[in-house]
PDB file as gemmi writes it, atoms N, CA and C in Angstrom:
CRYST1    1.000    1.000    1.000  90.00  90.00  90.00 P 1                      
ATOM      1  N   MET A   1       0.951  -0.955  -0.173  1.00  0.00           N  
ATOM      2  CA  MET A   1      -0.063  -0.505   0.092  1.00  0.00           C  
ATOM      3  C   MET A   1       0.900   1.234  -0.499  1.00  0.00           C  
ATOM      4  N   SER A   2       2.159   1.166   0.840  1.00  0.00           N  
ATOM      5  CA  SER A   2       3.049   2.312   0.692  1.00  0.00           C  
ATOM      6  C   SER A   2       3.442   2.825  -0.830  1.00  0.00           C  
ATOM      7  N   GLU A   3       3.877   1.607  -1.218  1.00  0.00           N  
ATOM      8  CA  GLU A   3       4.555   1.480  -2.072  1.00  0.00           C  
ATOM      9  C   GLU A   3       3.739   1.940  -3.466  1.00  0.00           C  
ATOM     10  N   ALA A   4       2.276   1.674  -3.341  1.00  0.00           N  
ATOM     11  CA  ALA A   4       1.247   2.178  -4.250  1.00  0.00           C  
ATOM     12  C   ALA A   4       1.176   3.729  -4.095  1.00  0.00           C  
ATOM     13  N   GLY A   5       1.162   4.233  -3.219  1.00  0.00           N  
ATOM     14  CA  GLY A   5       0.898   5.452  -3.041  1.00  0.00           C  
ATOM     15  C   GLY A   5       2.027   5.992  -2.885  1.00  0.00           C  
ATOM     16  N   THR A   6       3.390   5.714  -3.346  1.00  0.00           N  
ATOM     17  CA  THR A   6       4.572   6.460  -3.548  1.00  0.00           C  
ATOM     18  C   THR A   6       4.529   6.718  -5.383  1.00  0.00           C  
ATOM     19  N   ILE A   7       4.231   5.468  -5.740  1.00  0.00           N  
ATOM     20  CA  ILE A   7       4.397   5.708  -7.550  1.00  0.00           C  
ATOM     21  C   ILE A   7       2.984   6.425  -7.797  1.00  0.00           C  
ATOM     22  N   SER A   8       2.095   6.193  -6.888  1.00  0.00           N  
ATOM     23  CA  SER A   8       1.166   7.247  -7.445  1.00  0.00           C  
ATOM     24  C   SER A   8       1.373   9.204  -7.195  1.00  0.00           C  
ATOM     25  N   ARG A   9       2.316   9.173  -6.311  1.00  0.00           N  
ATOM     26  CA  ARG A   9       2.720  10.475  -5.882  1.00  0.00           C  
ATOM     27  C   ARG A   9       3.750  11.194  -6.923  1.00  0.00           C  
ATOM     28  N   GLU A  10       4.586  10.060  -7.495  1.00  0.00           N  
ATOM     29  CA  GLU A  10       5.284   9.943  -8.308  1.00  0.00           C  
ATOM     30  C   GLU A  10       4.797  10.237 -10.008  1.00  0.00           C  
ATOM     31  N   ILE A  11       3.860   9.676 -10.028  1.00  0.00           N  
ATOM     32  CA  ILE A  11       2.959   9.909 -11.507  1.00  0.00           C  
ATOM     33  C   ILE A  11       2.087  11.544 -11.602  1.00  0.00           C  
ATOM     34  N   PHE A  12       1.476  11.982 -10.759  1.00  0.00           N  
ATOM     35  CA  PHE A  12       0.337  13.040 -10.462  1.00  0.00           C  
ATOM     36  C   PHE A  12       1.158  14.341  -9.617  1.00  0.00           C  
ATOM     37  N   ARG A  13       2.183  14.243  -9.025  1.00  0.00           N  
ATOM     38  CA  ARG A  13       2.659  15.202  -8.225  1.00  0.00           C  
ATOM     39  C   ARG A  13       2.886  16.449  -8.963  1.00  0.00           C  
ATOM     40  N   HIS A  14       3.986  16.217  -9.846  1.00  0.00           N  
ATOM     41  CA  HIS A  14       4.729  16.909 -10.819  1.00  0.00           C  
ATOM     42  C   HIS A  14       3.825  17.585 -11.534  1.00  0.00           C  
ATOM     43  N   ARG A  15       2.711  17.193 -11.750  1.00  0.00           N  
ATOM     44  CA  ARG A  15       1.538  17.694 -12.578  1.00  0.00           C  
ATOM     45  C   ARG A  15       0.743  19.381 -11.755  1.00  0.00           C  
ATOM     46  N   PHE A  16       1.040  19.153 -10.394  1.00  0.00           N  
ATOM     47  CA  PHE A  16       0.001  20.437  -9.933  1.00  0.00           C  
ATOM     48  C   PHE A  16       0.875  21.031  -9.105  1.00  0.00           C  
ATOM     49  N   VAL A  17       2.573  20.120  -8.602  1.00  0.00           N  
ATOM     50  CA  VAL A  17       3.538  21.429  -8.313  1.00  0.00           C  
ATOM     51  C   VAL A  17       4.862  21.237  -8.681  1.00  0.00           C  
ATOM     52  N   GLN A  18       5.126  22.797  -9.038  1.00  0.00           N  
ATOM     53  CA  GLN A  18       6.378  22.568  -9.449  1.00  0.00           C  
ATOM     54  C   GLN A  18       7.887  23.272  -8.316  1.00  0.00           C  
ATOM     55  N   VAL A  19       8.567  22.793  -8.426  1.00  0.00           N  
ATOM     56  CA  VAL A  19       9.834  22.692  -8.124  1.00  0.00           C  
ATOM     57  C   VAL A  19      10.750  24.146  -8.612  1.00  0.00           C  
ATOM     58  N   ASN A  20      10.773  24.938  -7.490  1.00  0.00           N  
ATOM     59  CA  ASN A  20      11.846  26.156  -8.045  1.00  0.00           C  
ATOM     60  C   ASN A  20      13.449  25.852  -8.207  1.00  0.00           C  
ATOM     61  N   ALA A  21      13.571  25.757  -9.353  1.00  0.00           N  
ATOM     62  CA  ALA A  21      15.213  25.471  -9.714  1.00  0.00           C  
ATOM     63  C   ALA A  21      16.245  26.264  -8.782  1.00  0.00           C  
ATOM     64  N   LYS A  22      16.094  27.364  -8.503  1.00  0.00           N  
ATOM     65  CA  LYS A  22      16.988  28.016  -7.856  1.00  0.00           C  
ATOM     66  C   LYS A  22      17.232  27.735  -6.408  1.00  0.00           C  
ATOM     67  N   THR A  23      15.735  27.845  -5.694  1.00  0.00           N  
ATOM     68  CA  THR A  23      15.613  27.847  -4.657  1.00  0.00           C  
ATOM     69  C   THR A  23      15.240  26.603  -3.982  1.00  0.00           C  
ATOM     70  N   GLY A  24      14.852  25.350  -4.921  1.00  0.00           N  
ATOM     71  CA  GLY A  24      14.710  23.905  -4.255  1.00  0.00           C  
ATOM     72  C   GLY A  24      13.704  23.572  -3.903  1.00  0.00           C  
ATOM     73  N   LYS A  25      12.291  24.884  -3.409  1.00  0.00           N  
ATOM     74  CA  LYS A  25      11.415  24.898  -2.961  1.00  0.00           C  
ATOM     75  C   LYS A  25      10.012  24.728  -3.820  1.00  0.00           C  
ATOM     76  N   GLU A  26       9.089  24.025  -3.069  1.00  0.00           N  
ATOM     77  CA  GLU A  26       8.006  23.599  -4.184  1.00  0.00           C  
ATOM     78  C   GLU A  26       7.154  25.060  -4.214  1.00  0.00           C  
ATOM     79  N   GLU A  27       6.704  25.248  -5.101  1.00  0.00           N  
ATOM     80  CA  GLU A  27       5.987  26.647  -5.642  1.00  0.00           C  
ATOM     81  C   GLU A  27       4.310  25.652  -6.114  1.00  0.00           C  
ATOM     82  N   GLY A  28       3.161  26.223  -5.746  1.00  0.00           N  
ATOM     83  CA  GLY A  28       2.036  25.332  -6.356  1.00  0.00           C  
ATOM     84  C   GLY A  28       1.509  26.227  -7.467  1.00  0.00           C  
ATOM     85  N   LYS A  29       1.032  25.530  -8.236  1.00  0.00           N  
ATOM     86  CA  LYS A  29       0.196  25.833  -9.728  1.00  0.00           C  
ATOM     87  C   LYS A  29      -0.840  26.250  -8.694  1.00  0.00           C  
ATOM     88  N   PRO A  30      -1.805  26.608  -9.698  1.00  0.00           N  
ATOM     89  CA  PRO A  30      -3.369  27.150  -9.460  1.00  0.00           C  
ATOM     90  C   PRO A  30      -4.343  25.883  -8.820  1.00  0.00           C  
ATOM     91  N   LEU A  31      -4.035  24.675  -9.104  1.00  0.00           N  
ATOM     92  CA  LEU A  31      -4.098  23.473  -9.113  1.00  0.00           C  
ATOM     93  C   LEU A  31      -3.979  22.902  -7.953  1.00  0.00           C  
ATOM     94  N   LYS A  32      -3.118  23.194  -7.080  1.00  0.00           N  
ATOM     95  CA  LYS A  32      -2.414  22.697  -6.127  1.00  0.00           C  
ATOM     96  C   LYS A  32      -3.634  22.160  -4.707  1.00  0.00           C  
ATOM     97  N   PRO A  33      -4.332  23.048  -4.286  1.00  0.00           N  
ATOM     98  CA  PRO A  33      -5.478  22.602  -3.528  1.00  0.00           C  
ATOM     99  C   PRO A  33      -6.298  22.001  -4.242  1.00  0.00           C  
ATOM    100  N   VAL A  34      -6.516  21.134  -5.449  1.00  0.00           N  
ATOM    101  CA  VAL A  34      -7.055  20.006  -5.818  1.00  0.00           C  
ATOM    102  C   VAL A  34      -6.582  18.556  -5.537  1.00  0.00           C  
ATOM    103  N   TYR A  35      -5.117  19.048  -5.943  1.00  0.00           N  
ATOM    104  CA  TYR A  35      -4.148  17.638  -5.448  1.00  0.00           C  
ATOM    105  C   TYR A  35      -4.491  17.185  -4.191  1.00  0.00           C  
ATOM    106  N   ASP A  36      -4.233  18.457  -3.139  1.00  0.00           N  
ATOM    107  CA  ASP A  36      -4.289  18.456  -1.605  1.00  0.00           C  
ATOM    108  C   ASP A  36      -5.445  17.567  -1.341  1.00  0.00           C  
ATOM    109  N   PHE A  37      -6.509  18.061  -1.605  1.00  0.00           N  
ATOM    110  CA  PHE A  37      -8.069  17.259  -1.577  1.00  0.00           C  
ATOM    111  C   PHE A  37      -7.680  15.936  -1.747  1.00  0.00           C  
ATOM    112  N   LEU A  38      -7.969  15.658  -3.449  1.00  0.00           N  
ATOM    113  CA  LEU A  38      -7.905  14.363  -4.039  1.00  0.00           C  
ATOM    114  C   LEU A  38      -6.921  13.409  -3.097  1.00  0.00           C  
ATOM    115  N   GLY A  39      -5.181  14.253  -2.813  1.00  0.00           N  
ATOM    116  CA  GLY A  39      -4.470  13.262  -2.003  1.00  0.00           C  
ATOM    117  C   GLY A  39      -5.431  12.641  -0.909  1.00  0.00           C  
ATOM    118  N   TRP A  40      -5.988  13.855  -0.204  1.00  0.00           N  
ATOM    119  CA  TRP A  40      -6.653  13.173   1.207  1.00  0.00           C  
ATOM    120  C   TRP A  40      -7.424  12.078   1.013  1.00  0.00           C  
ATOM    121  N   LEU A  41      -8.365  12.563   0.046  1.00  0.00           N  
ATOM    122  CA  LEU A  41      -9.601  11.533  -0.230  1.00  0.00           C  
ATOM    123  C   LEU A  41      -9.252  10.510  -0.461  1.00  0.00           C  
ATOM    124  N   ALA A  42      -7.896  10.316  -1.268  1.00  0.00           N  
ATOM    125  CA  ALA A  42      -7.505   8.677  -1.742  1.00  0.00           C  
ATOM    126  C   ALA A  42      -7.229   7.932  -0.742  1.00  0.00           C  
ATOM    127  N   THR A  43      -5.993   9.137   0.530  1.00  0.00           N  
ATOM    128  CA  THR A  43      -5.688   7.942   1.379  1.00  0.00           C  
ATOM    129  C   THR A  43      -7.192   7.781   2.635  1.00  0.00           C  
ATOM    130  N   GLN A  44      -7.661   8.488   2.813  1.00  0.00           N  
ATOM    131  CA  GLN A  44      -8.966   8.256   3.501  1.00  0.00           C  
ATOM    132  C   GLN A  44      -9.746   7.110   2.863  1.00  0.00           C  
ATOM    133  N   VAL A  45      -9.803   6.802   1.446  1.00  0.00           N  
ATOM    134  CA  VAL A  45     -10.519   5.707   0.950  1.00  0.00           C  
ATOM    135  C   VAL A  45      -9.711   4.526   1.193  1.00  0.00           C  
ATOM    136  N   PHE A  46      -8.189   4.459   0.842  1.00  0.00           N  
ATOM    137  CA  PHE A  46      -7.750   3.315   0.876  1.00  0.00           C  
ATOM    138  C   PHE A  46      -7.450   2.885   2.373  1.00  0.00           C  
ATOM    139  N   LEU A  47      -7.444   3.947   3.146  1.00  0.00           N  
ATOM    140  CA  LEU A  47      -7.122   3.306   4.705  1.00  0.00           C  
ATOM    141  C   LEU A  47      -8.402   2.818   5.284  1.00  0.00           C  
ATOM    142  N   ALA A  48      -9.603   3.082   4.643  1.00  0.00           N  
ATOM    143  CA  ALA A  48     -10.935   2.588   5.145  1.00  0.00           C  
ATOM    144  C   ALA A  48     -10.867   1.571   4.575  1.00  0.00           C  
ATOM    145  N   TYR A  49     -10.577   1.108   3.473  1.00  0.00           N  
ATOM    146  CA  TYR A  49     -10.750  -0.169   2.310  1.00  0.00           C  
ATOM    147  C   TYR A  49      -9.542  -1.037   3.242  1.00  0.00           C  
ATOM    148  N   ALA A  50      -8.616  -0.532   3.663  1.00  0.00           N  
ATOM    149  CA  ALA A  50      -7.693  -1.751   4.088  1.00  0.00           C  
ATOM    150  C   ALA A  50      -7.732  -2.284   5.517  1.00  0.00           C  
ATOM    151  N   MET A  51      -8.570  -1.031   6.473  1.00  0.00           N  
ATOM    152  CA  MET A  51      -8.414  -1.042   7.827  1.00  0.00           C  
ATOM    153  C   MET A  51      -9.780  -1.653   8.106  1.00  0.00           C  
ATOM    154  N   PHE A  52     -11.247  -2.075   7.423  1.00  0.00           N  
ATOM    155  CA  PHE A  52     -12.545  -1.972   7.810  1.00  0.00           C  
ATOM    156  C   PHE A  52     -12.408  -3.228   8.552  1.00  0.00           C  
ATOM    157  N   PRO A  53     -11.734  -4.622   7.972  1.00  0.00           N  
ATOM    158  CA  PRO A  53     -11.773  -5.712   8.918  1.00  0.00           C  
ATOM    159  C   PRO A  53     -11.320  -5.907  10.359  1.00  0.00           C  
ATOM    160  N   PHE A  54     -10.383  -5.000  10.273  1.00  0.00           N  
ATOM    161  CA  PHE A  54      -9.852  -4.655  12.382  1.00  0.00           C  
ATOM    162  C   PHE A  54     -11.323  -4.145  12.487  1.00  0.00           C  
ATOM    163  N   SER A  55     -12.531  -3.258  12.422  1.00  0.00           N  
ATOM    164  CA  SER A  55     -13.794  -3.049  12.700  1.00  0.00           C  
ATOM    165  C   SER A  55     -14.820  -4.365  12.944  1.00  0.00           C  
ATOM    166  N   VAL A  56     -14.377  -4.751  11.767  1.00  0.00           N  
ATOM    167  CA  VAL A  56     -15.520  -6.022  11.770  1.00  0.00           C  
ATOM    168  C   VAL A  56     -15.181  -7.092  12.557  1.00  0.00           C  
ATOM    169  N   LEU A  57     -13.572  -7.715  12.754  1.00  0.00           N  
ATOM    170  CA  LEU A  57     -13.452  -8.808  13.447  1.00  0.00           C  
ATOM    171  C   LEU A  57     -13.510  -9.746  13.052  1.00  0.00           C  
ATOM    172  N   GLU A  58     -14.295 -10.075  11.880  1.00  0.00           N  
ATOM    173  CA  GLU A  58     -14.284 -11.690  11.097  1.00  0.00           C  
ATOM    174  C   GLU A  58     -13.421 -11.371   9.587  1.00  0.00           C  
ATOM    175  N   MET A  59     -12.569 -12.405   9.488  1.00  0.00           N  
ATOM    176  CA  MET A  59     -12.313 -12.135   7.841  1.00  0.00           C  
ATOM    177  C   MET A  59     -12.983 -12.790   7.102  1.00  0.00           C  
ATOM    178  N   GLY A  60     -14.193 -13.591   7.069  1.00  0.00           N  
ATOM    179  CA  GLY A  60     -14.840 -14.324   6.327  1.00  0.00           C  
ATOM    180  C   GLY A  60     -15.767 -12.782   5.815  1.00  0.00           C  
ATOM    181  N   VAL A  61     -16.309 -12.151   7.205  1.00  0.00           N  
ATOM    182  CA  VAL A  61     -17.128 -11.090   6.370  1.00  0.00           C  
ATOM    183  C   VAL A  61     -16.299 -10.053   5.548  1.00  0.00           C  
ATOM    184  N   ALA A  62     -15.090  -9.916   5.791  1.00  0.00           N  
ATOM    185  CA  ALA A  62     -14.257  -8.840   5.284  1.00  0.00           C  
ATOM    186  C   ALA A  62     -14.165  -9.360   3.843  1.00  0.00           C  
ATOM    187  N   ILE A  63     -14.069 -10.716   3.609  1.00  0.00           N  
ATOM    188  CA  ILE A  63     -13.543 -10.898   2.210  1.00  0.00           C  
ATOM    189  C   ILE A  63     -14.577 -10.757   1.673  1.00  0.00           C  
ATOM    190  N   HIS A  64     -16.092 -11.217   2.018  1.00  0.00           N  
ATOM    191  CA  HIS A  64     -16.959 -11.058   1.305  1.00  0.00           C  
ATOM    192  C   HIS A  64     -17.242  -9.836   1.027  1.00  0.00           C  
ATOM    193  N   ILE A  65     -17.370  -8.503   1.745  1.00  0.00           N  
ATOM    194  CA  ILE A  65     -17.512  -7.513   1.505  1.00  0.00           C  
ATOM    195  C   ILE A  65     -16.458  -6.800   0.309  1.00  0.00           C  
ATOM    196  N   TRP A  66     -15.226  -6.907   0.672  1.00  0.00           N  
ATOM    197  CA  TRP A  66     -13.888  -6.644  -0.300  1.00  0.00           C  
ATOM    198  C   TRP A  66     -14.774  -7.493  -1.716  1.00  0.00           C  
ATOM    199  N   ALA A  67     -15.454  -8.840  -2.283  1.00  0.00           N  
ATOM    200  CA  ALA A  67     -15.724  -9.188  -2.806  1.00  0.00           C  
ATOM    201  C   ALA A  67     -16.711  -8.845  -3.423  1.00  0.00           C  
ATOM    202  N   CYS A  68     -17.684  -7.983  -2.670  1.00  0.00           N  
ATOM    203  CA  CYS A  68     -18.741  -7.420  -3.017  1.00  0.00           C  
ATOM    204  C   CYS A  68     -18.130  -5.816  -4.113  1.00  0.00           C  
ATOM    205  N   TYR A  69     -16.909  -5.483  -3.881  1.00  0.00           N  
ATOM    206  CA  TYR A  69     -16.495  -4.465  -4.203  1.00  0.00           C  
ATOM    207  C   TYR A  69     -15.168  -4.885  -5.446  1.00  0.00           C  
ATOM    208  N   GLY A  70     -15.310  -5.798  -6.069  1.00  0.00           N  
ATOM    209  CA  GLY A  70     -14.519  -6.681  -6.844  1.00  0.00           C  
ATOM    210  C   GLY A  70     -13.132  -6.567  -6.448  1.00  0.00           C  
ATOM    211  N   PHE A  71     -12.491  -6.535  -4.956  1.00  0.00           N  
ATOM    212  CA  PHE A  71     -11.212  -6.682  -4.940  1.00  0.00           C  
ATOM    213  C   PHE A  71     -10.504  -5.168  -5.484  1.00  0.00           C  
ATOM    214  N   CYS A  72     -11.208  -4.197  -5.716  1.00  0.00           N  
ATOM    215  CA  CYS A  72     -10.649  -2.984  -6.223  1.00  0.00           C  
ATOM    216  C   CYS A  72      -9.307  -2.669  -5.630  1.00  0.00           C  
ATOM    217  N   GLY A  73      -9.514  -2.374  -4.698  1.00  0.00           N  
ATOM    218  CA  GLY A  73      -8.529  -1.999  -3.905  1.00  0.00           C  
ATOM    219  C   GLY A  73      -6.962  -2.759  -4.020  1.00  0.00           C  
ATOM    220  N   HIS A  74      -7.549  -4.328  -3.842  1.00  0.00           N  
ATOM    221  CA  HIS A  74      -6.124  -5.060  -3.932  1.00  0.00           C  
ATOM    222  C   HIS A  74      -5.448  -4.727  -5.762  1.00  0.00           C  
ATOM    223  N   VAL A  75      -6.307  -4.918  -6.388  1.00  0.00           N  
ATOM    224  CA  VAL A  75      -6.517  -4.919  -8.050  1.00  0.00           C  
ATOM    225  C   VAL A  75      -5.520  -3.483  -8.326  1.00  0.00           C  
ATOM    226  N   ILE A  76      -6.050  -2.236  -7.833  1.00  0.00           N  
ATOM    227  CA  ILE A  76      -5.502  -1.072  -8.206  1.00  0.00           C  
ATOM    228  C   ILE A  76      -4.168  -0.954  -7.493  1.00  0.00           C  
ATOM    229  N   MET A  77      -3.425  -1.171  -6.023  1.00  0.00           N  
ATOM    230  CA  MET A  77      -2.507  -1.716  -5.931  1.00  0.00           C  
ATOM    231  C   MET A  77      -1.452  -2.284  -6.231  1.00  0.00           C  
ATOM    232  N   LEU A  78      -1.894  -3.581  -7.092  1.00  0.00           N  
ATOM    233  CA  LEU A  78      -1.242  -5.180  -7.410  1.00  0.00           C  
ATOM    234  C   LEU A  78      -0.754  -4.590  -9.067  1.00  0.00           C  
ATOM    235  N   ALA A  79      -1.808  -3.408  -9.405  1.00  0.00           N  
ATOM    236  CA  ALA A  79      -1.434  -3.091 -10.794  1.00  0.00           C  
ATOM    237  C   ALA A  79      -0.610  -1.708 -11.173  1.00  0.00           C  
ATOM    238  N   LEU A  80      -0.767  -0.987 -10.064  1.00  0.00           N  
ATOM    239  CA  LEU A  80       0.664  -0.230 -10.236  1.00  0.00           C  
ATOM    240  C   LEU A  80       2.040  -0.608  -9.531  1.00  0.00           C  
ATOM    241  N   VAL A  81       1.867  -1.498  -8.766  1.00  0.00           N  
ATOM    242  CA  VAL A  81       3.491  -1.808  -8.187  1.00  0.00           C  
ATOM    243  C   VAL A  81       4.008  -2.811  -9.376  1.00  0.00           C  
ATOM    244  N   THR A  82       2.910  -3.560 -10.295  1.00  0.00           N  
ATOM    245  CA  THR A  82       3.353  -4.406 -11.090  1.00  0.00           C  
ATOM    246  C   THR A  82       3.953  -3.573 -12.505  1.00  0.00           C  
ATOM    247  N   ALA A  83       2.979  -2.809 -13.071  1.00  0.00           N  
ATOM    248  CA  ALA A  83       3.280  -1.976 -14.011  1.00  0.00           C  
ATOM    249  C   ALA A  83       4.677  -0.937 -13.664  1.00  0.00           C  
ATOM    250  N   ASN A  84       4.802  -0.614 -12.156  1.00  0.00           N  
ATOM    251  CA  ASN A  84       5.943   0.291 -11.874  1.00  0.00           C  
ATOM    252  C   ASN A  84       7.204  -0.569 -12.236  1.00  0.00           C  
ATOM    253  N   SER A  85       6.993  -2.012 -12.017  1.00  0.00           N  
ATOM    254  CA  SER A  85       8.126  -3.021 -11.619  1.00  0.00           C  
ATOM    255  C   SER A  85       8.417  -3.297 -13.337  1.00  0.00           C  
ATOM    256  N   LEU A  86       7.653  -2.998 -14.193  1.00  0.00           N  
ATOM    257  CA  LEU A  86       7.937  -3.525 -15.410  1.00  0.00           C  
ATOM    258  C   LEU A  86       8.104  -2.473 -16.314  1.00  0.00           C  
ATOM    259  N   GLY A  87       8.321  -1.311 -15.830  1.00  0.00           N  
ATOM    260  CA  GLY A  87       8.636  -0.185 -16.355  1.00  0.00           C  
ATOM    261  C   GLY A  87       7.713   0.525 -16.912  1.00  0.00           C  
ATOM    262  N   TYR A  88       6.649   0.257 -17.254  1.00  0.00           N  
ATOM    263  CA  TYR A  88       5.649   0.945 -17.818  1.00  0.00           C  
ATOM    264  C   TYR A  88       4.813   2.186 -17.407  1.00  0.00           C  
ATOM    265  N   LEU A  89       5.133   2.794 -15.940  1.00  0.00           N  
ATOM    266  CA  LEU A  89       4.825   4.218 -15.959  1.00  0.00           C  
ATOM    267  C   LEU A  89       6.182   5.500 -16.024  1.00  0.00           C  
ATOM    268  N   ARG A  90       7.605   4.661 -16.669  1.00  0.00           N  
ATOM    269  CA  ARG A  90       8.369   5.267 -16.739  1.00  0.00           C  
ATOM    270  C   ARG A  90       8.096   6.486 -17.217  1.00  0.00           C  
ATOM    271  N   SER A  91       7.260   6.829 -18.112  1.00  0.00           N  
ATOM    272  CA  SER A  91       6.890   8.047 -19.231  1.00  0.00           C  
ATOM    273  C   SER A  91       6.118   9.009 -18.829  1.00  0.00           C  
ATOM    274  N   TRP A  92       4.877   8.283 -17.734  1.00  0.00           N  
ATOM    275  CA  TRP A  92       4.321   8.915 -17.022  1.00  0.00           C  
ATOM    276  C   TRP A  92       4.516   9.928 -15.672  1.00  0.00           C  
ATOM    277  N   LYS A  93       5.953   9.572 -14.967  1.00  0.00           N  
ATOM    278  CA  LYS A  93       6.701  10.297 -14.091  1.00  0.00           C  
ATOM    279  C   LYS A  93       6.920  11.272 -14.705  1.00  0.00           C  
ATOM    280  N   ALA A  94       7.581  12.376 -13.211  1.00  0.00           N  
ATOM    281  CA  ALA A  94       8.295  13.504 -13.570  1.00  0.00           C  
ATOM    282  C   ALA A  94       9.772  13.096 -13.885  1.00  0.00           C  
ATOM    283  N   PRO A  95      10.364  13.695 -14.847  1.00  0.00           N  
ATOM    284  CA  PRO A  95      11.827  13.809 -15.371  1.00  0.00           C  
ATOM    285  C   PRO A  95      12.523  14.229 -13.610  1.00  0.00           C  
ATOM    286  N   LYS A  96      13.194  12.835 -13.852  1.00  0.00           N  
ATOM    287  CA  LYS A  96      14.159  13.152 -12.673  1.00  0.00           C  
ATOM    288  C   LYS A  96      15.268  14.854 -12.798  1.00  0.00           C  
ATOM    289  N   GLN A  97      15.127  15.432 -11.207  1.00  0.00           N  
ATOM    290  CA  GLN A  97      16.028  16.437 -10.968  1.00  0.00           C  
ATOM    291  C   GLN A  97      17.417  15.939 -10.929  1.00  0.00           C  
ATOM    292  N   HIS A  98      17.886  16.472 -11.633  1.00  0.00           N  
ATOM    293  CA  HIS A  98      20.031  16.453 -11.794  1.00  0.00           C  
ATOM    294  C   HIS A  98      20.451  17.297 -10.625  1.00  0.00           C  
ATOM    295  N   THR A  99      20.597  16.457  -9.877  1.00  0.00           N  
ATOM    296  CA  THR A  99      21.492  17.343  -8.667  1.00  0.00           C  
ATOM    297  C   THR A  99      23.115  17.418  -9.047  1.00  0.00           C  
ATOM    298  N   THR A 100      23.413  18.232  -8.480  1.00  0.00           N  
ATOM    299  CA  THR A 100      25.294  18.887  -8.765  1.00  0.00           C  
ATOM    300  C   THR A 100      25.776  18.308  -7.200  1.00  0.00           C  
ATOM    301  N   THR A 101      26.985  17.406  -6.869  1.00  0.00           N  
ATOM    302  CA  THR A 101      27.276  17.354  -5.479  1.00  0.00           C  
ATOM    303  C   THR A 101      28.492  17.883  -5.626  1.00  0.00           C  
ATOM    304  N   LEU A 102      29.147  18.550  -4.769  1.00  0.00           N  
ATOM    305  CA  LEU A 102      30.476  18.843  -4.419  1.00  0.00           C  
ATOM    306  C   LEU A 102      31.490  18.119  -4.181  1.00  0.00           C  
ATOM    307  N   HIS A 103      32.085  17.825  -4.345  1.00  0.00           N  
ATOM    308  CA  HIS A 103      33.466  16.870  -4.016  1.00  0.00           C  
ATOM    309  C   HIS A 103      34.599  17.496  -3.632  1.00  0.00           C  
ATOM    310  N   LEU A 104      34.905  17.298  -2.208  1.00  0.00           N  
ATOM    311  CA  LEU A 104      35.997  18.162  -1.609  1.00  0.00           C  
ATOM    312  C   LEU A 104      37.186  16.984  -1.515  1.00  0.00           C  
ATOM    313  N   LYS A 105      38.493  17.506  -2.009  1.00  0.00           N  
ATOM    314  CA  LYS A 105      39.495  17.055  -2.116  1.00  0.00           C  
ATOM    315  C   LYS A 105      39.968  16.542  -0.511  1.00  0.00           C  
ATOM    316  N   SER A 106      40.189  15.041   0.006  1.00  0.00           N  
ATOM    317  CA  SER A 106      40.560  15.031   1.629  1.00  0.00           C  
ATOM    318  C   SER A 106      42.068  14.902   1.160  1.00  0.00           C  
ATOM    319  N   GLN A 107      42.761  15.700   2.817  1.00  0.00           N  
ATOM    320  CA  GLN A 107      43.963  16.004   2.731  1.00  0.00           C  
ATOM    321  C   GLN A 107      44.546  15.185   3.409  1.00  0.00           C  
TER     322      GLN A 107                                                      
END                                                                             
């Protein structure tokens, strides 16, 4: 679940937030509040999906409810992780920022 969230942020964040090249700080585009709200909403939905078996306390009931939803949370997370592992999401992600490293000579 954590890896799927990381992959999702890599895909969507750069479309809503840009980084100032000089300062390295994030500057919001006009749609950043939309990104923040959708991120919050997705977090709430997926956490509720993953944690409700602990409220029900019966795994059989939890599996039945997940089956009613077509195991959509499981399918989405598995699809994201698999597609990322196979390299299919590379073109959707933000280009990597090149950082310069200062190498000091040791005396």
